[in-house]
N, C-alpha and C positions, 0 to 999 in steps of 0.2 A: 504681644506685638513687640515689646521692648521699647526702649527710649531712643530718642534721636542721638543720644550720646554714643551710641554704638557705631555711628558713622559720621563723617564730616563731608565737606565739599570735595575732599580728595578722593572720596569713594565714587563720586560721579565722574562721568567723562569730562575731559578738559573743555569741550565746547558746550557743555550743559549750562543753561542759564536759569536764573531765578528772577522772576518778575512779578509785577502787579498789573492790574487791568482797570480800565474804566470805559464808559460809553458817553458820547457827547451829550445826548439828550438828558441823561441822568445826572450830569454833574455841572454843566454849564449854566450860567445865569441867562435868563431869557432875553434880557435887553441886548444881548450880543447880536441877535438876528431879527431886526425889525420887520423884514420882509420874508420871513421863513415860514415853514409849515407850523411853527409853534405859536404863531400869533394869527394874523389874517383876520377874517371876519368874526370878531368876537361877539357880534350881535346876532349871529346865526344860531337859532335855537334848535334843540333836538327834543322833540316831543316825547319820544319813548326813551326813558332813561336806561332801559335794560337792553332793548333790541334795536334802538335807532342807530344811525350812522355814527360810529366812534372813530373819529380821526384824531390825530395828535392835537389839532386845534380844539376839538370838543373836550379833550381831557382838561384843557385849561379852563373851559367855560363850565363844564358840568362835573364838578368835583364829587358829586354823589356816586359817580362810577368808581371812585378811588376809595379803598378801604378806610383810610383816615381822612377822606375829604380834602386832600391836599392837591397841590399842583407843582409843576417844575419851574415856576417863574423865578425862584431864587436858587433852587437845588442846593449845591454846596459851593456855588460861586467860583467854580474852577477858572472861568474866563478871567476873573479879576485877581485870583489868588494862586494861579498855577505856579508861580515862582516859589511860594511857600511849600506847595505840595511836592515840587521837584526836590527841594531841600529835605523834605520828609523821606522821600525815596532814597536819597543819598545817605542819610543817617541810618536808614534801615539796612543798608548794604546790598540792596538789590542791583542787578546788572542792567535790567531792561524795563521798558514801560510799554504796555499795549494800550493804545487809545484809538478812538474812532474819529473819522473826519465826517462832519455833518454835511451831507449833500447840499441842503438848502442854505447852508452858511457860506458856501463858496459860490453857489449858483442859486440866488434867491428865488428865481422863477423856475428852477429845475432844468432849464435848457441853456446850453452854452450860447445859443444865438440870442437869448434874452438878456445877456449881460452877466459879468463876473463881479462878485463882491470882493474888491481888493482888500478890504479890512479883514475879511475871513481868511484870505490867503496869507496876509501878514501875521495874523494870530498864530496859525499853524507853523509858519516859518519860525516865529519867535519861540514857540514851544519846543520845536525840534532843536533849535540852536541852544536853548537853555538846557535841555536834557544832555546834549553832547558836551557842553561846557562843564557840566557837573559829573561827567564820567558815566552817563547813562545812555544806553542805546535806544532810539525810537524803533524798537525791534520789530514790532508788528503794528501796522496801521490798518485798522478795519475800515473798509470803504462803504459798507452798508450795515448799520446796526439798527434797522427797523424804522428809521426816520425818513420815510418817503416825503419828498417836497409836496406840500399841500397844493401848490399850483398845478402839479401834474395829476394829482388825485382828482382835482376839480376839472382839469382839461380833458382827460381821457380815461380815467379809471383803469380798467383792466386791459387796455390796448397793448399790443406787443411793441408799440413805439417806445415803451419804457426801456427796452433793451438798448436801443440806439442812444437814448438820452443818458442812460447809465454809462455806456461806453465813452461818451463825450466827457462826462464828469470824471471818470477814472483817468482818462487821458490827461485832463487838466492836473489831477493829483500827481500822476507819474512825472509829468513835465516839471512841476513846481517843487516837489518834495523828494523825488526818487534818487537825487544825488546823495541823500543822507538816509532815507528810509530804505532798508535792505530786505525787509520781509513785509509782504502785503497780504492781507486777508480780504478776499472779495466780499464775502457774506458771513455774517454771524448767525448761526443757528437758523438757516432758512426754513427748516421743517417747523420750528416753533413759531416763526413769523406767519407761515401759511395757516397752521392749525389754529393759533390763538386769534388771528385777525380775520380769517375767512371760513372757519369751521365752527369754532366755539363762540366767536364774537366777543371775546373778553379783552381784546386789544385792538388797536387800530388795524383795519378799518371797521371793526365791529360787525362783520358779516356772519350770518348763521347759515349752516349748510344742512342741519338736521331736517329730514323730510318728515314733517308732522303737520297735521291739520290744526294749526294753532294761529288764530287771527292776531295774536300779540307778536308773533314772529314774522313781521311784515317783510323782513329782509331775507326770507328763505331763498337760498340760491340754487336749490335742486341738486346739491352736492356736485357742482361743476366748477364754481369759482375757485375753490381751494386747489383744484388740479391745474387750473389756468395759471394761478399765481405761482404754484410750484414750478410749472413748466417755464414761465418767464424768468423766475429766479435762476434756474439752471442755465437757461440761455444767456442771461446777463453775466453769470459767473464765467461761462465759457468764452463769451465775447471779450470780457476784461482780461482773462488769462491769455487769450490769443494775441490781443493787442500788446500786452506787456512783453510777451515772449518774442514777438516779431519786431517791435519798435524800440524797446527800452532795455531788455534784459542783458544783451551783450555789452552795451555801453555802461549801464549802471551796476551790473553785477549782483542784482538782487534775486529774490525768489518770490513766487506768488502761490497762494493756497487758499483754503477755505476752512472755516470752523464749523463743525457739525455738533449737534447735541446727541449724546449717547445715553440710552437707558439700558440697564442690565435687566434682562427678563429671566425669571425662573418659571418653568412650567407649573401651572396650578395643580396638575395631576400628572401621572405617568403615562397617560394615554398618548398614542401616536399622533392624534389630531392636535393635541396641545404642544407636542414636541416640534411640529413643523410650523408653528405660528411665528414666523420670522419675517424680517424686512431687510432688503439689501439696497445699497445705494447705487443709483444709476451712473454715478461718476466713474465707477471702476470698469464698466463694460459698455458704456455708450447708449444704454437703453434702460427702461424700467424693467424690473424683474418680471418674469413670466406670470407669477401669481397675481401681480398687480393688473396685468393685461386681462387675466382670466376673471378677476373679481370686479374690476371697475368697468371693463368693456369700453364702449364708445365714449364714455365720459373722460377717458384718459387721453390727453393730447399725444400726438405722435411726433417723433423727431424725424426730420429729413435725413438722408444719407450724410449730407455735409454736417448737419447739426450733431448727428451721432458721433462723427469723427472728432468734432471739436470738443465734445463732452469727455470722450474716453481719455483718461489719464491727464486731464486738464489741471494739474496741480503739481507743485514741487514738494508740498507738505500738506498734511491734514492736521488741523487742530481739533481737539476733542474736549467739549464741555460735558461734564457729567454731574449728576445730582444724586439720585437714589435708585432703589430697586423696586420693581413691580413683579407681581405674579400675573400670568397671562393664560387665558383659556379661550375656547372657541364657542362659548355659550353666549353669542351675541344676540341681542333682541331688537335693537333699534336699527333704522336705516339711516346712514350718514357716513361722513368721511371716516370717522374713527372705526365704525363697524365694517367699513370696506376692507379692513385688515383681517376680517373674519375672526376677531379676537377681542376679548374684554381685558382691560387693565384693572388691577385691583391692588390696594395697599394692604389687603388682609389675606390670610389663609386660614381656612377652618374657623372663620370668624374672629381671628386674633390679628390685631394690627402688627405690621412689621415695625420693629424698634431699630432706630438708627441714631448714631451720634451725629446729629445735624449740625453743620458748621454755621447755620443761620439761627441765631437765638432771637426770634421775632419779638418776644415779649420783654426783652432785657432793656433796662434803663441805660443811659449813657455810663453811669458809674459801674453798673454790672458788666457792661460790654468791655470796659477797660481792663477787667480782670475776669476772663472767661476760660476757666481751665478745660471745660468740655470741648470748646472750639479749638483751643490750643492743642489738646491731645489729638483731635481729629486731624489737624494739619500735620502734626508730627507723624501720625500713622500713615497718612496719605504719602508723605515724602518717603517714608521707609518702603512702602509698597511700590512706588515708582522705581526706586533703586533695585528692588527685587525683580521687577519686570525687565530692567536693563540687564542685570547681571545673571539672572537665572533663566530668563526666557528669551533673551536676545532681542528684546523690543527696542527699536531705535528711537528712543524718546530724547528730544533735544532740549526740553525746558519745562518748567513748572510755573504757571501764572496763577497767582491767587486772585480770586474775585472777592472783594475788589480792593482797590487802593484805599477807598474811604466810603463811608455810608453814602447812599445816594437815593434819588427818586426811583423806586423800584416798580415802575409801571403801575399796574392795578393795585399794588400794595402800598403805594405812596412811600412814606417814610417809616412805615410800621416794621420794616425789615432791617435789622442790623447785620449786614453780611460782609463787613470788611474787617480787617485787622488794624484799622486806624479809625475808630469811631469818632464822629464829629457831631456837633449839635445839628439836629435836623433842620433843614432849610437854613443852612449856615450863612449868616449875613457877613458883610465885610468886617464887622467889628468883633466877630466871635473868635475866641482863642481855642485852639485844639490841644487835647492831651494825647499822650502816647499810651497805647495799650501795652500790656506785658507781652502780648503776642508780637507786636511790632518791635519791642525792645530786644527780644531774645530769639525769636523763631528763626529768622533768616540768618542772623549772625551765628547761631548755633549750627546751622546746616551747612554753612559755607565759609570760606576764608573771608576775613574782614577786608574786602577789596579797597575800602576807603580809609583804612586805619592809618 
C-alpha cells in the first residue's frame, strides 16, 4: 500500500475536507433533555428482555440489552464539555465537524405544535458558533441519527404522520442554524435503522420481522413493518430535501443530502444466480428496484406519482459509511426481511473467516487505544485509496470523515467499542481528563497542511 508520506494535502483537491463525526445520543449527557425520548417513563418495565419493545427509553432501564450493561446517561458528556472537544479538533488540524441534532432535544414532544425547547436551540447555536470561532466548519449536520422522539413513538408508532412532524423539525433547524450550517444530512444510514430496529430487533424499537412459529417472539411483524419504516424514511428524506431546496437553499446557499451505508459484496461462488444478488437504491430512479417488487410483492409500499418525483434525485450529495466485506449467495432458508433479498450474507468462504484490519479494536484498553498501530495503518491506507479513487478513477469525493471524534456509547455494544482516534475514559464524567492518541497527534497533520499552524 505504501505510507502516507507518499502524498500530502496538496495531493487532494483544494476543496477536499478532513473531518471527524459524532452522534447526539452517543455523546451527550442525558441530563440535557429532561423531556426527551431518552428519559420518559423510567418505571415502564419490559418483560421480555430479548424480544420486548426496545425503545431508546428502555435502553436506559434495561441495560441487560447492552453488551456491557451500560447506558448513555453520562456518555462522554459532550453537552458540558464541547468546548474542550472543539479545541481537540482544532489541535488535530481538521477542517470540519459532522454532528447530529437531536429531534427531541429541540422539540421535546416531537411536534412543533407541542412546544420548542429553547435551551436545545441555544446549545446548538453555541456549538456552531464555537466551531466557527475556532476555524472549524459545522460542515454536515445530521437531522436524524436514529433518535426518534419517544413521544411520537408512544403517540402513533408507524403512522405516516411522522413525515410531516419530521418536516416541521427540519424546518426549525434550517431556520435557526442554516445561516451557518451549509451541508445538511437528512438521514444517517436509514437502511441500518430499519433493519436493526424493525427486522432483527437489536436496536430501537426492537421489532422482529422473522416469520417463525416462536411464542417468545411476540413482536413478530409479519415482515411488513420494516418496509413501512423504510418507506416513511424515504418520504421524510424527500420532504426535507424539497423543503430546503424550495424555501432555504437560494438564500442560505447550502446543500442537502443523505448518508447511506454501503457493504461490499463478493459472490460466494461464480454462479450466475450469485452474481445477480444485488440491491439498488430507489433515490436514484424514484422507485424500488424491480427485483424488490418481484420478491416482496404486496408487502412493499408503493410511491405515488408525486412521491416518486420527489424521490428522484432528491440530493445534492451522497455520504457513504462503509465497514467491511461480505460474501453473498442465494441459498436462503428462512423467511424474513433479510431473506427477501434472496441472498445470504456470510463472513466466511469455504469455512474460512474473512480477515480485515478492523479500525475498531473492541477489546483494547484505554492505554492500548492511545497507541494502536493497526488502526493507524488502516486510516492511512483508507486515505491513500480515497486519493486513488479521485486521481485514477475520477470519483468526485469531497471529504473524509473519521468515525468518530471520541469514544462513545455505541448502541447495543455500549462502551465496549473503541472506535475513535481520540480515546476517552468510558462514561467520561466532568472531572475526567483526556489523553491524545498517536493517531490524533499525527494522522491528520501528516495528511494535510497544518491549517492552524
